[in-house]
GUNUMAR-11547 format. One line per 2 residues: their letters; for each residue x, y, z of N, C-alpha, C. Coordinates in steps of 0.02 Angstrom, whole numbers. Layout:
BEGIN
A> X:Y:Z:X:Y:Z:X:Y:Z ~ ...
END
This chain:
BEGIN
ME> -78:743:-1531:3:722:-1532:36:702:-1593 ~ 84:737:-1623:109:710:-1670:152:643:-1660
LK> 157:593:-1680:183:539:-1678:256:526:-1651 ~ 297:569:-1711:356:571:-1702:380:622:-1626
KL> 333:649:-1607:370:697:-1547:348:631:-1485 ~ 289:598:-1504:267:551:-1418:311:502:-1422
QS> 355:477:-1482:380:432:-1498:453:444:-1455 ~ 465:515:-1464:547:518:-1440:532:534:-1368
IC> 477:516:-1344:476:526:-1272:485:446:-1224 ~ 460:399:-1259:463:357:-1262:539:328:-1227
KT> 574:290:-1200:623:250:-1190:629:189:-1214 ~ 570:167:-1213:598:84:-1240:555:83:-1326
DA> 567:42:-1351:555:37:-1423:471:25:-1454 ~ 462:-63:-1385:394:-70:-1379:342:-22:-1382
GK> 371:58:-1327:348:92:-1325:307:136:-1370 ~ 372:135:-1410:386:207:-1479:329:172:-1529
KR> 322:92:-1520:289:27:-1564:205:53:-1556 ~ 178:38:-1506:123:68:-1446:94:148:-1465
CE> 134:202:-1482:134:259:-1498:92:284:-1551 ~ 108:227:-1600:47:216:-1668:-15:208:-1650
IF> -52:188:-1609:-108:189:-1593:-118:239:-1559 ~ -74:248:-1497:-105:291:-1461:-108:382:-1478
AP> -53:393:-1503:-35:461:-1551:-114:497:-1572 ~ -112:459:-1614:-200:496:-1644:-254:503:-1578
LL> -261:442:-1559:-317:443:-1511:-283:513:-1457 ~ -243:527:-1427:-221:577:-1378:-227:645:-1427
AQ> -204:641:-1491:-221:730:-1511:-265:738:-1530 ~ -329:687:-1529:-412:685:-1524:-447:718:-1479
IM> -414:670:-1421:-462:687:-1367:-444:731:-1314 ~ -364:739:-1307:-346:788:-1261:-362:858:-1265
PI> -376:896:-1312:-405:971:-1310:-492:994:-1286 ~ -520:900:-1304:-588:897:-1284:-601:917:-1206
WG> -551:873:-1151:-553:885:-1118:-491:937:-1077 ~ -475:983:-1119:-437:1064:-1092:-345:1055:-1073
IN> -335:996:-1102:-258:980:-1120:-245:993:-1180 ~ -236:1065:-1189:-222:1099:-1244:-184:1150:-1253
TP> -132:1139:-1211:-79:1160:-1224:-8:1158:-1206 ~ 57:1150:-1235:121:1104:-1236:136:1064:-1150
QR> 117:1144:-1113:129:1119:-1030:75:1083:-1023 ~ 7:1098:-1029:-15:1024:-1005:-17:954:-1014
QA> -24:992:-1103:29:918:-1131:74:873:-1091 ~ 115:907:-1093:187:870:-1071:168:857:-1003
MF> 139:868:-930:136:832:-890:84:785:-891 ~ 26:783:-952:-30:722:-954:33:675:-988
IA> 55:702:-1026:105:642:-1052:160:580:-1014 ~ 164:638:-971:220:612:-928:200:554:-876
QV> 137:580:-836:85:545:-799:69:491:-837 ~ 29:498:-896:8:416:-925:83:366:-948
MH> 128:414:-971:172:365:-976:207:314:-925 ~ 210:349:-865:223:305:-812:180:265:-783
ES> 108:294:-795:48:260:-741:37:207:-793 ~ 30:183:-862:36:148:-922:96:102:-939
GE> 160:110:-917:208:78:-955:199:93:-1007 ~ 229:150:-1041:218:179:-1110:169:127:-1159
FR> 87:126:-1125:30:109:-1157:54:49:-1153 ~ 90:-6:-1105:79:-69:-1090:27:-96:-1073
YL> 13:-57:-1029:-46:-85:-960:-100:-46:-948 ~ -155:-81:-965:-216:-38:-967:-269:-64:-942
EE> -239:-101:-877:-273:-149:-834:-230:-157:-760 ~ -257:-158:-728:-197:-160:-658:-190:-225:-651
LG> -124:-234:-644:-84:-291:-610:-101:-327:-528 ~ -109:-393:-548:-100:-426:-494:-177:-461:-491
GD> -162:-517:-456:-222:-557:-452:-254:-557:-395 ~ -308:-619:-392:-375:-588:-374:-351:-566:-290
AY> -285:-593:-253:-300:-582:-180:-263:-531:-163 ~ -200:-480:-224:-187:-416:-225:-265:-378:-272
LA> -300:-384:-270:-385:-360:-291:-424:-351:-242 ~ -422:-417:-176:-455:-406:-132:-457:-350:-82
KY> -402:-305:-92:-394:-241:-61:-467:-210:-68 ~ -483:-210:-132:-524:-197:-169:-620:-190:-138
DT> -628:-243:-96:-664:-292:-80:-733:-256:-8 ~ -672:-257:36:-677:-218:109:-624:-173:133
GP> -690:-150:189:-627:-101:207:-650:-41:183 ~ -610:8:217:-601:88:198:-597:98:145
LA> -541:71:94:-534:56:44:-590:65:-3 ~ -605:-3:21:-679:-16:-46:-730:35:-9
KR> -732:41:29:-818:107:49:-792:157:14 ~ -741:171:19:-705:255:-16:-727:248:-90
LG> -693:182:-126:-710:163:-197:-799:147:-223 ~ -819:151:-176:-891:140:-217:-928:46:-205
NT> -868:16:-170:-869:-64:-203:-898:-76:-111 ~ -955:-124:-128:-994:-124:-85:-987:-211:-61
PE> -952:-211:5:-925:-255:56:-977:-322:39 ~ -1030:-304:31:-1080:-370:20:-1075:-402:-26
AD> -1085:-376:-94:-1053:-377:-175:-1001:-394:-179 ~ -977:-455:-157:-889:-484:-147:-892:-491:-227
GD> -812:-453:-223:-802:-451:-330:-805:-406:-353 ~ -830:-357:-320:-796:-272:-339:-745:-256:-365
GQ> -685:-265:-313:-631:-251:-299:-588:-286:-375 ~ -621:-371:-400:-608:-371:-466:-631:-364:-510
LY> -699:-341:-524:-729:-323:-570:-695:-239:-594 ~ -711:-192:-536:-689:-121:-548:-640:-100:-529
KG> -569:-125:-560:-508:-153:-539:-470:-97:-574 ~ -416:-36:-572:-416:-9:-610:-398:-47:-688
RG> -409:27:-716:-413:37:-798:-400:71:-825 ~ -364:93:-880:-368:148:-923:-316:166:-934
LI> -288:222:-955:-213:258:-946:-190:283:-884 ~ -239:292:-838:-224:319:-768:-290:294:-736
QI> -267:242:-693:-330:181:-680:-388:222:-632 ~ -428:189:-690:-504:215:-636:-504:171:-607
TG> -536:161:-539:-548:134:-470:-607:122:-460 ~ -623:63:-464:-695:73:-403:-746:80:-445
KD> -831:65:-414:-861:56:-434:-900:131:-450 ~ -905:169:-381:-907:251:-392:-860:290:-447
NY> -810:271:-441:-771:318:-502:-796:291:-576 ~ -803:236:-572:-837:200:-666:-881:242:-676
QK> -929:219:-617:-1013:257:-628:-996:330:-651 ~ -961:352:-626:-946:438:-632:-919:432:-712
CG> -880:408:-729:-834:383:-777:-868:377:-842 ~ -912:332:-829:-957:308:-875:-1019:354:-904
HA> -1050:397:-849:-1080:447:-846:-1051:501:-882 ~ -1000:503:-885:-953:561:-907:-939:562:-1006
LQ> -901:499:-1013:-892:448:-1079:-968:419:-1121 ~ -1025:414:-1074:-1075:384:-1105:-1066:315:-1130
LL> -1018:285:-1064:-1011:228:-1063:-1062:186:-1015 ~ -1074:109:-1020:-1099:60:-981:-1051:39:-955
LL> -1013:54:-908:-921:45:-864:-956:8:-831 ~ -1022:12:-777:-1024:-40:-730:-1069:-99:-761
KK> -1103:-121:-808:-1113:-183:-846:-1034:-198:-895 ~ -998:-158:-915:-932:-170:-957:-890:-148:-941
PE> -842:-162:-873:-777:-135:-851:-733:-128:-897 ~ -725:-178:-933:-678:-198:-971:-654:-164:-1051
LL> -699:-120:-1057:-725:-50:-1110:-654:-12:-1091 ~ -614:-12:-1051:-589:70:-1012:-499:8:-1035
ED> -502:-36:-1055:-461:-82:-1102:-461:-77:-1164 ~ -494:-33:-1201:-500:-8:-1274:-449:45:-1270
PR> -389:50:-1311:-366:128:-1306:-407:202:-1316 ~ -450:174:-1353:-504:246:-1372:-542:259:-1294
HA> -557:214:-1252:-560:217:-1193:-542:240:-1147 ~ -474:206:-1152:-434:191:-1102:-405:283:-1091
VA> -382:302:-1149:-380:398:-1185:-440:425:-1144 ~ -497:420:-1180:-543:464:-1140:-560:456:-1071
SA> -542:394:-1047:-587:408:-957:-492:436:-936 ~ -434:444:-941:-386:458:-933:-387:550:-922
CW> -393:548:-964:-435:635:-992:-492:652:-939 ~ -523:601:-957:-585:627:-902:-572:633:-833
FW> -535:583:-812:-500:605:-759:-445:659:-738 ~ -412:660:-755:-374:769:-748:-424:785:-771
FS> -461:802:-799:-503:866:-813:-544:884:-741 ~ -573:797:-713:-623:812:-662:-589:819:-603
KN> -527:808:-594:-470:817:-534:-449:900:-535 ~ -458:919:-586:-431:997:-613:-361:988:-609
LN> -316:949:-652:-262:936:-661:-227:993:-698 ~ -259:994:-734:-235:1059:-772:-193:1110:-728
KH> -231:1131:-666:-205:1189:-620:-122:1171:-618 ~ -107:1095:-590:-63:1069:-565:0:1083:-637
AD> -24:1059:-686:28:1073:-750:41:1146:-766 ~ -19:1197:-756:-4:1254:-771:64:1295:-713
LN> 77:1248:-666:124:1280:-597:174:1243:-616 ~ 199:1205:-666:265:1144:-656:261:1117:-581
AI> 174:1094:-561:174:1069:-510:188:962:-522 ~ 233:947:-540:227:875:-558:226:839:-469
TA> 256:863:-431:232:803:-370:182:834:-357 ~ 128:896:-338:56:896:-329:15:832:-381
CT> 29:858:-435:9:811:-501:21:731:-463 ~ 70:710:-462:78:649:-465:38:629:-387
KA> 13:646:-334:-4:632:-278:-58:644:-294 ~ -103:674:-332:-180:678:-333:-185:607:-393
IN> -153:597:-437:-165:547:-478:-153:479:-427 ~ -78:474:-406:-58:423:-369:-86:415:-286
GG> -105:452:-255:-100:453:-185:-43:471:-144 ~ 5:465:-179:72:478:-174:119:506:-204
TN> 184:467:-205:221:484:-250:261:441:-272 ~ 236:386:-260:259:321:-321:292:350:-373
GL> 338:327:-364:371:348:-465:388:413:-485 ~ 392:448:-443:409:519:-431:461:526:-492
ND> 511:505:-473:581:500:-526:574:502:-589 ~ 527:431:-608:526:411:-685:470:471:-708
RI> 408:489:-668:376:538:-708:382:619:-714 ~ 466:616:-653:502:671:-696:499:684:-753
EY> 577:596:-771:604:590:-823:569:603:-891 ~ 503:582:-886:443:561:-945:426:659:-953
WK> 427:673:-889:415:752:-899:455:814:-941 ~ 513:812:-928:573:815:-954:574:822:-1046
RA> 570:725:-1056:587:703:-1120:515:734:-1161 ~ 460:758:-1121:396:758:-1153:410:871:-1171
KL> 420:881:-1114:433:954:-1120:494:989:-1179 ~ 522:927:-1193:566:911:-1211:562:936:-1308
AL> 521:861:-1311:478:846:-1370:430:900:-1394 ~ 414:944:-1324:345:984:-1361:383:1071:-1353
GI> 434:1092:-1352:464:1124:-1358:456:1173:-1306 ~ 459:1153:-1254:458:1193:-1189:516:1203:-1149
A> 558:1267:-1120:615:1256:-1120:610:1252:-1026
END
């Protein structure tokens, strides 16, 4: 991803500055995971811009009380967090450009990226791993199918579980399409 193109998608000067770190990583890592057409890249960039606040947030916001929702109950179980091991919710909180969340997802992502994420989950806060984990997630959920169909709502639901921030994602998508020369 060319720096100037990525910067043109940003809404803030701070985001444009962070693009200096992320543009070369995106250019290198996206094609490895099949995010290799302008249409796919535009959808991916729109989603990660929203999810990470223009590369500002590489870990989930919220204190221990908020993250406790991942410790017990159906959500914790679905994520592979063990109720007996109180603290899994905090340890395996969302990290990366698309927030990888839960012990099972950390294990799968770590295996795919050859990282010991169960032992060092904070590795996903490193920009290179934040990009790679988002690309892995995209690939593992087959989100190119939504990008190829211009299905931003379906893509958002697959990432977020709902339509949280849909209008913001659409705005980033429009900006990304313009930057990448998509009519």
